[in-house]
N, C-alpha and C positions, 0 to 999 in steps of 0.2 A: 356698534359702537368703540366710541376712541375711549382711550381711560391714558392720564399724562400725567405724570411725576410730580406736584408742587416744586418749583422753582423758585431762588430767594424773588421777593418784588412781580409775580407773576404768582399766585396764592392757588389757579387751578394748571398754570403751567403753559409753552407758548398757541395758539391756537394750531394744530396741520393745516399744511401746505399740500395737494393734490391727494393730499391723503396719506400722506410718509407726515410722520413725528414730527414739527420743527423743531431743533438747540440752539438754544441763543449764543449768543459771542462769547466764548471764553469758558464755554463749558463743557465738559468732556461723556462724550454718548455712551452708555452701561451697555457691552456685548452680551448679552441676556444666552447668545448660543454656546461661553466657551466652557462649559459641557454638555454640548447634547453629540451621541453618536449615532452615525446610522451603519447600517450591517442586512446583503443581502438576505428573503428573509432563509434561504433555505442552510444558508449556512451558520445564523445566528438559531434555528426553532429549534435546538433540538441541543441546551450547553452542556446536558451533562455526558451527550457521549462525545460529543466534541475538546471534551473534557476541561471544556472551560470553569463547572460546576466542580466537582467534587461527586462522588458516590458512594452512600453509605457503606462503611465497611461492614465486615461479620467478622467480627471481633468477641474472645471470652477473658473474663475478669476473673479468676481463681481466687478459692474461698482466702488464701494466704493472704490474702492484701489484708483480712483485719484481724488477722491472727498477733498476740498480745496486748499486754496492756496497754496505757493512755488511755484516757480522751482523747477524740482527733474524728474528723472527715477525713473518707480517701472522696476520694471523687472518679469516676471512672474516667476519661479525659478519652476521650477521640479527636478534642481541636487540631490537632493536629493536619490526622486524613483529611478533617471536614471546613480548613481554615478557617477558624472560626478566630476571634482574636480573642477569647472568655472560655473556658473550660463544655463541651459539650457530651455526652453523652450520642446525641443522637440531633438531627436538627433543632429541635424544638425542645427534645428535652434533656436534662441532666438527670445520674444517678446519684446515687453518693453510699460509701457505707459507712459507718456514723456507730460509733465505737466507745461508748460511757466506761468510762467505772464510775466507783461506789463515791469516791471523796471528788472527785471532778463534774460537774455540772458543765452541760451544754448550747448555749443557746444560740436560736438562733430566727431570724428573719428576714428572710430572701425579699428576694421583690421578685414573684413571682403571684399568680396568679390557685395555684393547685402546690398542696407542696400533699405526698404521698406518704407514707413508712407502715413497711411491714417489723413486725418482730419476727427477728433471727431469732435471737434467745434472753432469758434472760425476764427481767419483772426491773420496770420502772410504773412515770407519770411524765404527765407532760404540764408543766402552771403555763394556761394561755393570757396573755395581755392583749389589747387591743391597742389600733395605732394611737400614744397621746397616754400611754399607759393607765389606764384601765386594767383591772383584770378581770379574766371570763373565765374565771374556773379551770380544776385541773384535769384533767384525762388522763388513768390508768391506763396501762399496758403489759399485756405480757406474752409469748411467746404464740405465735400465728395470729397473732391481731393487727388489724390492722387500720389505722387514724388517720384521715384526711384533714388537714386547716385549710381555711380560706388566706386570703389576700389581705396583706395589714395582719398578720395574725405574724403576735412573738410571742415565742415558747420558750423556756427553758424544761433539755430533759434531764431527767434526775432518774440513775440506777439507784434502785432500793437492794439489790444484795451488789457482788463481787463486783459486776460485769454484763452487758451486755450487748444487743448490736441487734444494729437496724438499717433498716435501705429503705433509701429515698427515691424519692423522685417529684423534681419540678421542673415548671416551664420553664424559669428564668431564662434558658438561651433565646426561647422563642416570643420572648418581646422582650431582649438587650437585641434582638433583628429590629424588629418596631422595629424601636425606639420610643416599644411604649411605659408607665410604669404605670404599677398596679394603680387598682382602683375600685372601689363599692366589692366588697366579697360579694361572689356570685350563688356558695353557700354555707351553711353555719359549719363548725368544725365539727366532725360525725367518726364513734368507734365501730367497728366492723369486732364484734367478740371470735373469739378462734372457734370456741363452742359451736355456736347458734351454725356459722359456717362447717365445721365438722358436721354437724346433726342434717345441712341440709346436701353437701356430696354423699352423705348415705342414704340418704332418701335418691338422690340424684340414680348412686350405682343399684340400689334394688329394681332400680322400674325395667319394665318390661324392654320397653325401647333401648337399653342403655347397652350393648352389643352390637344396637344399629346404627349408632350415635354418633359424631367425627369424633369426641370428647366425654368424659366425662370432668362435670367442669360447672363451676359456681360461679354467674360474674354478679361483682359489688357493681347496685344503682345506690341514687340518692332521690329524695326526694324534689331537689330542686334542680337536675332532670331527666324531667320526663318527657319530654321528645327523643332527647337520645341514650335514658337509661345507661347513663353510665357512671363510674363514680363523682366526677369532676366535671365541668364540661367543658375541660381538655378534658380529663387519663380518661384513658380505659381500665380493668382491671379486671381480669380475673381468678380462682383461685381453683387448679386441679391440679386431678388423678391421672397418669399414666399406667391404664394397669400391666401387672405382669405381662409378657409374650405378645403383646397387643403395638399396636403399629397405626398413630395418629396420618392420615393417608394425608396425601397436599397435598393445602391449601393456597395463595397471599390477600394481601390485599395494599393500600396503597398508604399507609399507616406504620410508623417503624415502628420497631418493642423493642422495648426489651428482655429480659427474659429470667427472671431467679430463680435458683433449682434452687430447693428447703430440703427435700430428702431422693434420695436416690442411688440405688446397687451398682455396683458396676455393668454393668452392657446397656446405657440409655445412651439414647445422642439424637442429633441433630441432625438430617442432610437438608443443604440451603442448595438452590441452585434457579438460576433462570427457564429452561427451559423441561417441560414434561412430551415422554414420548410415547408410540399407541396406545403402551401398555396404564398411562393416565403416570409413572413414575421419575424420578425428577434424572434428567438428563446431567452426565459428568456435579457430580452433586460436592459440596466441600460440605465434610465436615465437623462437627462439633460433639466432641464428648460431652455428658453433664458431671460435674462435680458440686455435692450437697454444699449447699453455700455460697458456692459461685456463681459468678451471670454472663449473660452474651449478649448479644444486640443481632439480631436479628433484623436487615435491614427489605428499606420497603418498593411490595413491586415484586418479589421473587418468591418460589415457591419457596415451602418448606414442608415437611415430614419430622413426626418424634417416636422416632424407638426406644418398646420396653426389652429389649435382648435375654432380661437377669426374672430368675422368678418370683420378683418382691416387688410392689409398686412405686413409685414415685413419686415425688409431688413441681411442682411448678408454677408461678405465680408473673404469670408475664402484664406488663405495664407496658401502655402504647399510647400516641396522641390519641385513639380516635375514636374520642369525643370531640374532638374538632375535626376531623377528617368526617367525621358523623352530620354534622348541624353545616360543612360544607356539600354534606352528599357529593363525596368522591372515594370511599372509604372503599367500596367496589371489589367488599369479596366472596373469591372466587374460590371450589373446592373441586378438586380431580374429576370427580366424577363419581368414585367408588371409596366405600370406606369398608378397613382393615377390620 
């Protein structure tokens, strides 16, 4: 098939000659190959190992970032390490602390398909409006609640006490990379009450097999995601307990995680590394100490284990882009083979 560009005086362009496109006298031929690049396979097949694409760094964000008064959003920004043009915590996700004072509400309307909020402290409500301004209701929230909002959702967040802190994760960096804008919402605004999550966690902890399971936790799902079983079609969320004197043995997955620590005594930490030894332990790990109200990034593909050397239990809420990876069939979650 010959495709020619229309030229003045020739509605379908000149006829090709000898199989090559002809160019009228006085016109300029465009070089469509100007941006083409070529590389020998072994030199370009792994741009991460070559350093062309940066790795996702293990990064810790302390709780002091959301201390003090004044309504504001504090982005947990790794854009310098990731070489992204706008704030990002992982290549696909942006996590933030949202601080609300009673006298100053905050309105959000991100260019994202998924927006998740975990209430760290305080209580309040989010008044929702659809694209175009039509009211869509008000969702109340308090400490321990999770709320997810879909694309095209404008929300005015208001604290009902003196102060509230929310932990927020969106997939805005993913859309910016794709050059896409949010389309139709893929799920309805949904609240996960803390009391229901706590009830289920207690049931899990009392199960006879609890001590043999890799973790004591509850995964948050949604009626709109029956295939991926995730909180949204992009985001994955878990509310978990790390019992006293317990170890969650090494595991890994191809989704990046931003782990929020909601409660912990001293002596809780995560080990992260690339390899396991013959006993299934991480070789030369990086240690990330936990802090209540703080968060940290667990990079994709790295082995990581969670440790509680204290006499009290700890709580964590990991958020990942595992909804997307599950849909792509690329999550590839693996465990070291033994459970502590």
